[in-house]
PDB file of N, CA, C and O in Angstrom:
ATOM      1  N   MET A   1     -44.071   5.733  24.175  1.00  0.00           N
ATOM      2  CA  MET A   1     -43.076   4.691  24.275  1.00  0.00           C
ATOM      3  C   MET A   1     -42.632   4.217  22.904  1.00  0.00           C
ATOM      4  O   MET A   1     -41.482   3.816  22.723  1.00  0.00           O
ATOM      5  N   SER A   2     -43.517   4.262  21.963  1.00  0.00           N
ATOM      6  CA  SER A   2     -43.206   3.802  20.615  1.00  0.00           C
ATOM      7  C   SER A   2     -42.136   4.676  19.974  1.00  0.00           C
ATOM      8  O   SER A   2     -41.261   4.175  19.268  1.00  0.00           O
ATOM      9  N   ASN A   3     -42.204   5.980  20.218  1.00  0.00           N
ATOM     10  CA  ASN A   3     -41.233   6.900  19.639  1.00  0.00           C
ATOM     11  C   ASN A   3     -39.829   6.593  20.161  1.00  0.00           C
ATOM     12  O   ASN A   3     -38.868   6.598  19.392  1.00  0.00           O
ATOM     13  N   THR A   4     -39.709   6.330  21.443  1.00  0.00           N
ATOM     14  CA  THR A   4     -38.414   6.003  22.040  1.00  0.00           C
ATOM     15  C   THR A   4     -37.901   4.673  21.504  1.00  0.00           C
ATOM     16  O   THR A   4     -36.713   4.521  21.219  1.00  0.00           O
ATOM     17  N   GLU A   5     -38.799   3.729  21.373  1.00  0.00           N
ATOM     18  CA  GLU A   5     -38.417   2.415  20.854  1.00  0.00           C
ATOM     19  C   GLU A   5     -37.975   2.522  19.392  1.00  0.00           C
ATOM     20  O   GLU A   5     -36.996   1.887  18.999  1.00  0.00           O
ATOM     21  N   ASP A   6     -38.673   3.307  18.593  1.00  0.00           N
ATOM     22  CA  ASP A   6     -38.294   3.507  17.195  1.00  0.00           C
ATOM     23  C   ASP A   6     -36.920   4.167  17.088  1.00  0.00           C
ATOM     24  O   ASP A   6     -36.103   3.793  16.246  1.00  0.00           O
ATOM     25  N   ARG A   7     -36.678   5.147  17.946  1.00  0.00           N
ATOM     26  CA  ARG A   7     -35.380   5.811  17.933  1.00  0.00           C
ATOM     27  C   ARG A   7     -34.277   4.840  18.330  1.00  0.00           C
ATOM     28  O   ARG A   7     -33.188   4.866  17.756  1.00  0.00           O
ATOM     29  N   PHE A   8     -34.548   3.999  19.292  1.00  0.00           N
ATOM     30  CA  PHE A   8     -33.576   3.005  19.731  1.00  0.00           C
ATOM     31  C   PHE A   8     -33.262   2.021  18.597  1.00  0.00           C
ATOM     32  O   PHE A   8     -32.100   1.675  18.383  1.00  0.00           O
ATOM     33  N   ILE A   9     -34.279   1.577  17.881  1.00  0.00           N
ATOM     34  CA  ILE A   9     -34.094   0.663  16.752  1.00  0.00           C
ATOM     35  C   ILE A   9     -33.288   1.345  15.644  1.00  0.00           C
ATOM     36  O   ILE A   9     -32.400   0.727  15.056  1.00  0.00           O
ATOM     37  N   ASP A  10     -33.592   2.611  15.357  1.00  0.00           N
ATOM     38  CA  ASP A  10     -32.833   3.359  14.350  1.00  0.00           C
ATOM     39  C   ASP A  10     -31.357   3.461  14.741  1.00  0.00           C
ATOM     40  O   ASP A  10     -30.473   3.305  13.898  1.00  0.00           O
ATOM     41  N   LEU A  11     -31.103   3.720  16.006  1.00  0.00           N
ATOM     42  CA  LEU A  11     -29.713   3.802  16.470  1.00  0.00           C
ATOM     43  C   LEU A  11     -28.995   2.461  16.338  1.00  0.00           C
ATOM     44  O   LEU A  11     -27.826   2.416  15.952  1.00  0.00           O
ATOM     45  N   GLU A  12     -29.685   1.382  16.655  1.00  0.00           N
ATOM     46  CA  GLU A  12     -29.086   0.053  16.508  1.00  0.00           C
ATOM     47  C   GLU A  12     -28.759  -0.243  15.049  1.00  0.00           C
ATOM     48  O   GLU A  12     -27.708  -0.807  14.743  1.00  0.00           O
ATOM     49  N   ILE A  13     -29.655   0.136  14.159  1.00  0.00           N
ATOM     50  CA  ILE A  13     -29.422  -0.081  12.721  1.00  0.00           C
ATOM     51  C   ILE A  13     -28.216   0.732  12.252  1.00  0.00           C
ATOM     52  O   ILE A  13     -27.355   0.212  11.542  1.00  0.00           O
ATOM     53  N   LYS A  14     -28.154   1.990  12.642  1.00  0.00           N
ATOM     54  CA  LYS A  14     -27.022   2.837  12.261  1.00  0.00           C
ATOM     55  C   LYS A  14     -25.714   2.282  12.818  1.00  0.00           C
ATOM     56  O   LYS A  14     -24.694   2.277  12.130  1.00  0.00           O
ATOM     57  N   LEU A  15     -25.747   1.819  14.054  1.00  0.00           N
ATOM     58  CA  LEU A  15     -24.554   1.251  14.667  1.00  0.00           C
ATOM     59  C   LEU A  15     -24.098  -0.002  13.919  1.00  0.00           C
ATOM     60  O   LEU A  15     -22.902  -0.194  13.699  1.00  0.00           O
ATOM     61  N   ALA A  16     -25.027  -0.835  13.537  1.00  0.00           N
ATOM     62  CA  ALA A  16     -24.685  -2.046  12.788  1.00  0.00           C
ATOM     63  C   ALA A  16     -24.040  -1.691  11.456  1.00  0.00           C
ATOM     64  O   ALA A  16     -23.058  -2.320  11.062  1.00  0.00           O
ATOM     65  N   HIS A  17     -24.574  -0.694  10.756  1.00  0.00           N
ATOM     66  CA  HIS A  17     -23.991  -0.259   9.488  1.00  0.00           C
ATOM     67  C   HIS A  17     -22.592   0.316   9.696  1.00  0.00           C
ATOM     68  O   HIS A  17     -21.686   0.058   8.904  1.00  0.00           O
ATOM     69  N   GLN A  18     -22.420   1.085  10.751  1.00  0.00           N
ATOM     70  CA  GLN A  18     -21.100   1.668  11.032  1.00  0.00           C
ATOM     71  C   GLN A  18     -20.088   0.588  11.391  1.00  0.00           C
ATOM     72  O   GLN A  18     -18.932   0.664  10.975  1.00  0.00           O
ATOM     73  N   GLU A  19     -20.501  -0.401  12.147  1.00  0.00           N
ATOM     74  CA  GLU A  19     -19.602  -1.501  12.488  1.00  0.00           C
ATOM     75  C   GLU A  19     -19.172  -2.244  11.228  1.00  0.00           C
ATOM     76  O   GLU A  19     -18.005  -2.604  11.082  1.00  0.00           O
ATOM     77  N   HIS A  20     -20.109  -2.469  10.330  1.00  0.00           N
ATOM     78  CA  HIS A  20     -19.788  -3.140   9.067  1.00  0.00           C
ATOM     79  C   HIS A  20     -18.815  -2.298   8.244  1.00  0.00           C
ATOM     80  O   HIS A  20     -17.856  -2.827   7.682  1.00  0.00           O
ATOM     81  N   LEU A  21     -19.057  -1.005   8.174  1.00  0.00           N
ATOM     82  CA  LEU A  21     -18.184  -0.110   7.422  1.00  0.00           C
ATOM     83  C   LEU A  21     -16.780  -0.072   8.021  1.00  0.00           C
ATOM     84  O   LEU A  21     -15.794  -0.098   7.284  1.00  0.00           O
ATOM     85  N   VAL A  22     -16.680  -0.013   9.329  1.00  0.00           N
ATOM     86  CA  VAL A  22     -15.368   0.000   9.985  1.00  0.00           C
ATOM     87  C   VAL A  22     -14.622  -1.295   9.693  1.00  0.00           C
ATOM     88  O   VAL A  22     -13.422  -1.262   9.420  1.00  0.00           O
ATOM     89  N   GLU A  23     -15.292  -2.412   9.742  1.00  0.00           N
ATOM     90  CA  GLU A  23     -14.659  -3.693   9.430  1.00  0.00           C
ATOM     91  C   GLU A  23     -14.175  -3.739   7.981  1.00  0.00           C
ATOM     92  O   GLU A  23     -13.071  -4.209   7.706  1.00  0.00           O
ATOM     93  N   ALA A  24     -15.000  -3.252   7.058  1.00  0.00           N
ATOM     94  CA  ALA A  24     -14.615  -3.237   5.643  1.00  0.00           C
ATOM     95  C   ALA A  24     -13.410  -2.325   5.425  1.00  0.00           C
ATOM     96  O   ALA A  24     -12.490  -2.676   4.687  1.00  0.00           O
ATOM     97  N   LEU A  25     -13.412  -1.169   6.058  1.00  0.00           N
ATOM     98  CA  LEU A  25     -12.278  -0.250   5.929  1.00  0.00           C
ATOM     99  C   LEU A  25     -11.018  -0.839   6.559  1.00  0.00           C
ATOM    100  O   LEU A  25      -9.924  -0.703   6.013  1.00  0.00           O
ATOM    101  N   ASN A  26     -11.173  -1.479   7.688  1.00  0.00           N
ATOM    102  CA  ASN A  26     -10.036  -2.117   8.334  1.00  0.00           C
ATOM    103  C   ASN A  26      -9.432  -3.200   7.445  1.00  0.00           C
ATOM    104  O   ASN A  26      -8.210  -3.309   7.344  1.00  0.00           O
ATOM    105  N   GLN A  27     -10.265  -3.986   6.813  1.00  0.00           N
ATOM    106  CA  GLN A  27      -9.787  -5.028   5.901  1.00  0.00           C
ATOM    107  C   GLN A  27      -9.047  -4.412   4.727  1.00  0.00           C
ATOM    108  O   GLN A  27      -8.008  -4.923   4.306  1.00  0.00           O
ATOM    109  N   ARG A  28      -9.573  -3.321   4.197  1.00  0.00           N
ATOM    110  CA  ARG A  28      -8.925  -2.654   3.054  1.00  0.00           C
ATOM    111  C   ARG A  28      -7.570  -2.079   3.453  1.00  0.00           C
ATOM    112  O   ARG A  28      -6.607  -2.178   2.692  1.00  0.00           O
ATOM    113  N   VAL A  29      -7.489  -1.483   4.630  1.00  0.00           N
ATOM    114  CA  VAL A  29      -6.222  -0.946   5.118  1.00  0.00           C
ATOM    115  C   VAL A  29      -5.202  -2.080   5.274  1.00  0.00           C
ATOM    116  O   VAL A  29      -4.036  -1.927   4.912  1.00  0.00           O
ATOM    117  N   TYR A  30      -5.644  -3.199   5.808  1.00  0.00           N
ATOM    118  CA  TYR A  30      -4.763  -4.359   5.969  1.00  0.00           C
ATOM    119  C   TYR A  30      -4.236  -4.830   4.615  1.00  0.00           C
ATOM    120  O   TYR A  30      -3.041  -5.088   4.468  1.00  0.00           O
ATOM    121  N   GLU A  31      -5.122  -4.941   3.628  1.00  0.00           N
ATOM    122  CA  GLU A  31      -4.721  -5.382   2.294  1.00  0.00           C
ATOM    123  C   GLU A  31      -3.735  -4.395   1.666  1.00  0.00           C
ATOM    124  O   GLU A  31      -2.762  -4.806   1.035  1.00  0.00           O
ATOM    125  N   GLN A  32      -3.982  -3.113   1.836  1.00  0.00           N
ATOM    126  CA  GLN A  32      -3.082  -2.107   1.281  1.00  0.00           C
ATOM    127  C   GLN A  32      -1.715  -2.167   1.960  1.00  0.00           C
ATOM    128  O   GLN A  32      -0.692  -1.992   1.299  1.00  0.00           O
ATOM    129  N   GLN A  33      -1.686  -2.408   3.249  1.00  0.00           N
ATOM    130  CA  GLN A  33      -0.397  -2.519   3.943  1.00  0.00           C
ATOM    131  C   GLN A  33       0.372  -3.727   3.439  1.00  0.00           C
ATOM    132  O   GLN A  33       1.590  -3.663   3.279  1.00  0.00           O
ATOM    133  N   GLN A  34      -0.325  -4.827   3.187  1.00  0.00           N
ATOM    134  CA  GLN A  34       0.329  -6.014   2.626  1.00  0.00           C
ATOM    135  C   GLN A  34       0.949  -5.675   1.275  1.00  0.00           C
ATOM    136  O   GLN A  34       2.081  -6.065   0.989  1.00  0.00           O
ATOM    137  N   GLN A  35       0.208  -4.952   0.452  1.00  0.00           N
ATOM    138  CA  GLN A  35       0.697  -4.575  -0.870  1.00  0.00           C
ATOM    139  C   GLN A  35       1.893  -3.623  -0.748  1.00  0.00           C
ATOM    140  O   GLN A  35       2.865  -3.761  -1.491  1.00  0.00           O
ATOM    141  N   ILE A  36       1.835  -2.676   0.165  1.00  0.00           N
ATOM    142  CA  ILE A  36       2.946  -1.745   0.381  1.00  0.00           C
ATOM    143  C   ILE A  36       4.192  -2.517   0.824  1.00  0.00           C
ATOM    144  O   ILE A  36       5.295  -2.242   0.353  1.00  0.00           O
ATOM    145  N   ASP A  37       4.015  -3.469   1.715  1.00  0.00           N
ATOM    146  CA  ASP A  37       5.152  -4.270   2.178  1.00  0.00           C
ATOM    147  C   ASP A  37       5.799  -5.022   1.015  1.00  0.00           C
ATOM    148  O   ASP A  37       7.024  -5.063   0.909  1.00  0.00           O
ATOM    149  N   LYS A  38       4.988  -5.611   0.150  1.00  0.00           N
ATOM    150  CA  LYS A  38       5.522  -6.333  -1.009  1.00  0.00           C
ATOM    151  C   LYS A  38       6.249  -5.385  -1.957  1.00  0.00           C
ATOM    152  O   LYS A  38       7.315  -5.725  -2.472  1.00  0.00           O
ATOM    153  N   LEU A  39       5.689  -4.210  -2.192  1.00  0.00           N
ATOM    154  CA  LEU A  39       6.323  -3.246  -3.082  1.00  0.00           C
ATOM    155  C   LEU A  39       7.638  -2.723  -2.507  1.00  0.00           C
ATOM    156  O   LEU A  39       8.603  -2.523  -3.244  1.00  0.00           O
ATOM    157  N   GLU A  40       7.677  -2.506  -1.205  1.00  0.00           N
ATOM    158  CA  GLU A  40       8.935  -2.083  -0.570  1.00  0.00           C
ATOM    159  C   GLU A  40      10.003  -3.165  -0.708  1.00  0.00           C
ATOM    160  O   GLU A  40      11.165  -2.867  -0.982  1.00  0.00           O
ATOM    161  N   GLN A  41       9.609  -4.400  -0.521  1.00  0.00           N
ATOM    162  CA  GLN A  41      10.551  -5.503  -0.672  1.00  0.00           C
ATOM    163  C   GLN A  41      11.059  -5.576  -2.111  1.00  0.00           C
ATOM    164  O   GLN A  41      12.252  -5.779  -2.339  1.00  0.00           O
ATOM    165  N   LEU A  42      10.176  -5.415  -3.065  1.00  0.00           N
ATOM    166  CA  LEU A  42      10.572  -5.438  -4.464  1.00  0.00           C
ATOM    167  C   LEU A  42      11.522  -4.282  -4.786  1.00  0.00           C
ATOM    168  O   LEU A  42      12.512  -4.474  -5.492  1.00  0.00           O
ATOM    169  N   CYS A  43      11.229  -3.095  -4.277  1.00  0.00           N
ATOM    170  CA  CYS A  43      12.111  -1.940  -4.495  1.00  0.00           C
ATOM    171  C   CYS A  43      13.490  -2.195  -3.901  1.00  0.00           C
ATOM    172  O   CYS A  43      14.504  -1.877  -4.523  1.00  0.00           O
ATOM    173  N   ASN A  44      13.533  -2.761  -2.718  1.00  0.00           N
ATOM    174  CA  ASN A  44      14.819  -3.071  -2.099  1.00  0.00           C
ATOM    175  C   ASN A  44      15.606  -4.075  -2.933  1.00  0.00           C
ATOM    176  O   ASN A  44      16.819  -3.938  -3.093  1.00  0.00           O
ATOM    177  N   LEU A  45      14.923  -5.077  -3.460  1.00  0.00           N
ATOM    178  CA  LEU A  45      15.593  -6.055  -4.320  1.00  0.00           C
ATOM    179  C   LEU A  45      16.114  -5.408  -5.596  1.00  0.00           C
ATOM    180  O   LEU A  45      17.213  -5.723  -6.054  1.00  0.00           O
ATOM    181  N   LEU A  46      15.325  -4.506  -6.166  1.00  0.00           N
ATOM    182  CA  LEU A  46      15.766  -3.824  -7.385  1.00  0.00           C
ATOM    183  C   LEU A  46      16.969  -2.924  -7.126  1.00  0.00           C
ATOM    184  O   LEU A  46      17.893  -2.877  -7.938  1.00  0.00           O
ATOM    185  N   VAL A  47      16.964  -2.218  -6.016  1.00  0.00           N
ATOM    186  CA  VAL A  47      18.105  -1.367  -5.659  1.00  0.00           C
ATOM    187  C   VAL A  47      19.344  -2.228  -5.486  1.00  0.00           C
ATOM    188  O   VAL A  47      20.415  -1.886  -5.988  1.00  0.00           O
ATOM    189  N   GLN A  48      19.206  -3.330  -4.789  1.00  0.00           N
ATOM    190  CA  GLN A  48      20.347  -4.224  -4.596  1.00  0.00           C
ATOM    191  C   GLN A  48      20.840  -4.774  -5.927  1.00  0.00           C
ATOM    192  O   GLN A  48      22.048  -4.879  -6.141  1.00  0.00           O
ATOM    193  N   HIS A  49      19.945  -5.120  -6.802  1.00  0.00           N
ATOM    194  CA  HIS A  49      20.313  -5.641  -8.122  1.00  0.00           C
ATOM    195  C   HIS A  49      21.094  -4.588  -8.918  1.00  0.00           C
ATOM    196  O   HIS A  49      22.112  -4.901  -9.535  1.00  0.00           O
ATOM    197  N   VAL A  50      20.617  -3.355  -8.901  1.00  0.00           N
ATOM    198  CA  VAL A  50      21.318  -2.285  -9.620  1.00  0.00           C
ATOM    199  C   VAL A  50      22.706  -2.067  -9.028  1.00  0.00           C
ATOM    200  O   VAL A  50      23.673  -1.887  -9.768  1.00  0.00           O
ATOM    201  N   ARG A  51      22.809  -2.082  -7.716  1.00  0.00           N
ATOM    202  CA  ARG A  51      24.117  -1.926  -7.077  1.00  0.00           C
ATOM    203  C   ARG A  51      25.056  -3.074  -7.448  1.00  0.00           C
ATOM    204  O   ARG A  51      26.233  -2.854  -7.734  1.00  0.00           O
ATOM    205  N   ASP A  52      24.536  -4.284  -7.443  1.00  0.00           N
ATOM    206  CA  ASP A  52      25.353  -5.435  -7.812  1.00  0.00           C
ATOM    207  C   ASP A  52      25.808  -5.335  -9.259  1.00  0.00           C
ATOM    208  O   ASP A  52      26.956  -5.653  -9.570  1.00  0.00           O
ATOM    209  N   GLN A  53      24.941  -4.907 -10.127  1.00  0.00           N
ATOM    210  CA  GLN A  53      25.308  -4.758 -11.540  1.00  0.00           C
ATOM    211  C   GLN A  53      26.393  -3.699 -11.710  1.00  0.00           C
ATOM    212  O   GLN A  53      27.319  -3.882 -12.500  1.00  0.00           O
ATOM    213  N   ALA A  54      26.285  -2.604 -10.981  1.00  0.00           N
ATOM    214  CA  ALA A  54      27.289  -1.547 -11.068  1.00  0.00           C
ATOM    215  C   ALA A  54      28.637  -2.048 -10.547  1.00  0.00           C
ATOM    216  O   ALA A  54      29.678  -1.741 -11.128  1.00  0.00           O
ATOM    217  N   ARG A  55      28.623  -2.814  -9.463  1.00  0.00           N
ATOM    218  CA  ARG A  55      29.877  -3.363  -8.926  1.00  0.00           C
ATOM    219  C   ARG A  55      30.494  -4.366  -9.883  1.00  0.00           C
ATOM    220  O   ARG A  55      31.709  -4.367 -10.082  1.00  0.00           O
ATOM    221  N   ASN A  56      29.672  -5.218 -10.476  1.00  0.00           N
ATOM    222  CA  ASN A  56      30.168  -6.249 -11.383  1.00  0.00           C
ATOM    223  C   ASN A  56      30.680  -5.663 -12.689  1.00  0.00           C
ATOM    224  O   ASN A  56      31.580  -6.228 -13.310  1.00  0.00           O
ATOM    225  N   ALA A  57      30.126  -4.556 -13.106  1.00  0.00           N
ATOM    226  CA  ALA A  57      30.571  -3.938 -14.352  1.00  0.00           C
ATOM    227  C   ALA A  57      31.951  -3.329 -14.181  1.00  0.00           C
ATOM    228  O   ALA A  57      32.753  -3.345 -15.115  1.00  0.00           O
ATOM    229  N   GLY A  58      32.239  -2.799 -13.013  1.00  0.00           N
ATOM    230  CA  GLY A  58      33.545  -2.229 -12.737  1.00  0.00           C
ATOM    231  C   GLY A  58      33.855  -0.999 -13.558  1.00  0.00           C
ATOM    232  O   GLY A  58      35.003  -0.556 -13.580  1.00  0.00           O
ATOM    233  N   ALA A  59      32.897  -0.447 -14.217  1.00  0.00           N
ATOM    234  CA  ALA A  59      33.112   0.723 -15.062  1.00  0.00           C
ATOM    235  C   ALA A  59      32.469   1.934 -14.415  1.00  0.00           C
ATOM    236  O   ALA A  59      31.762   1.840 -13.411  1.00  0.00           O
ATOM    237  N   ALA A  60      32.744   3.077 -15.029  1.00  0.00           N
ATOM    238  CA  ALA A  60      32.130   4.314 -14.557  1.00  0.00           C
ATOM    239  C   ALA A  60      30.625   4.239 -14.796  1.00  0.00           C
ATOM    240  O   ALA A  60      30.177   3.502 -15.674  1.00  0.00           O
ATOM    241  N   PRO A  61      29.856   4.975 -14.042  1.00  0.00           N
ATOM    242  CA  PRO A  61      28.406   4.972 -14.258  1.00  0.00           C
ATOM    243  C   PRO A  61      28.048   5.404 -15.681  1.00  0.00           C
ATOM    244  O   PRO A  61      28.774   6.175 -16.309  1.00  0.00           O
ATOM    245  N   LEU A  62      26.951   4.912 -16.164  1.00  0.00           N
ATOM    246  CA  LEU A  62      26.525   5.210 -17.528  1.00  0.00           C
ATOM    247  C   LEU A  62      26.285   6.699 -17.764  1.00  0.00           C
ATOM    248  O   LEU A  62      26.322   7.146 -18.910  1.00  0.00           O
ATOM    249  N   ALA A  63      26.046   7.460 -16.733  1.00  0.00           N
ATOM    250  CA  ALA A  63      25.777   8.884 -16.895  1.00  0.00           C
ATOM    251  C   ALA A  63      26.984   9.613 -17.472  1.00  0.00           C
ATOM    252  O   ALA A  63      26.819  10.693 -18.040  1.00  0.00           O
ATOM    253  N   HIS A  64      28.187   9.068 -17.350  1.00  0.00           N
ATOM    254  CA  HIS A  64      29.398   9.726 -17.844  1.00  0.00           C
ATOM    255  C   HIS A  64      29.718   9.315 -19.282  1.00  0.00           C
ATOM    256  O   HIS A  64      30.618   9.887 -19.898  1.00  0.00           O
ATOM    257  N   GLU A  65      29.015   8.358 -19.811  1.00  0.00           N
ATOM    258  CA  GLU A  65      29.259   7.933 -21.186  1.00  0.00           C
ATOM    259  C   GLU A  65      28.432   8.769 -22.148  1.00  0.00           C
ATOM    260  O   GLU A  65      27.286   9.103 -21.847  1.00  0.00           O
ATOM    261  N   PRO A  66      28.997   9.112 -23.303  1.00  0.00           N
ATOM    262  CA  PRO A  66      28.188   9.871 -24.273  1.00  0.00           C
ATOM    263  C   PRO A  66      27.110   8.970 -24.870  1.00  0.00           C
ATOM    264  O   PRO A  66      27.309   7.761 -24.993  1.00  0.00           O
ATOM    265  N   PRO A  67      25.992   9.541 -25.233  1.00  0.00           N
ATOM    266  CA  PRO A  67      24.944   8.746 -25.864  1.00  0.00           C
ATOM    267  C   PRO A  67      25.434   8.124 -27.164  1.00  0.00           C
ATOM    268  O   PRO A  67      26.373   8.644 -27.767  1.00  0.00           O
ATOM    269  N   PRO A  68      24.841   7.046 -27.610  1.00  0.00           N
ATOM    270  CA  PRO A  68      25.331   6.338 -28.800  1.00  0.00           C
ATOM    271  C   PRO A  68      25.240   7.159 -30.086  1.00  0.00           C
ATOM    272  O   PRO A  68      25.918   6.819 -31.056  1.00  0.00           O
ATOM    273  N   HIS A  69      24.449   8.205 -30.140  1.00  0.00           N
ATOM    274  CA  HIS A  69      24.314   8.952 -31.390  1.00  0.00           C
ATOM    275  C   HIS A  69      25.427   9.966 -31.598  1.00  0.00           C
ATOM    276  O   HIS A  69      25.432  10.633 -32.633  1.00  0.00           O
ATOM    277  N   TYR A  70      26.386  10.125 -30.660  1.00  0.00           N
ATOM    278  CA  TYR A  70      27.517  11.044 -30.850  1.00  0.00           C
ATOM    279  C   TYR A  70      28.647  10.393 -31.579  1.00  0.00           C
ATOM    280  O   TYR A  70      29.673  11.029 -31.820  1.00  0.00           O
TER     281      TYR A  70
END
């Protein structure tokens, strides 16, 4: 009976460790998604800013201008 009880205790310990690991990984995934959401929002703002600057300049894109050293 002791062998079965020891195995049961070992399984409970392993399960507790796995539950803790799953919770820690879940928290990390949540934090990373929050960071991704913020970065996507920032990228969208930067794209909009560049578009607004191009519209306000009213000139051809800079790619068509010769570099200043010519």
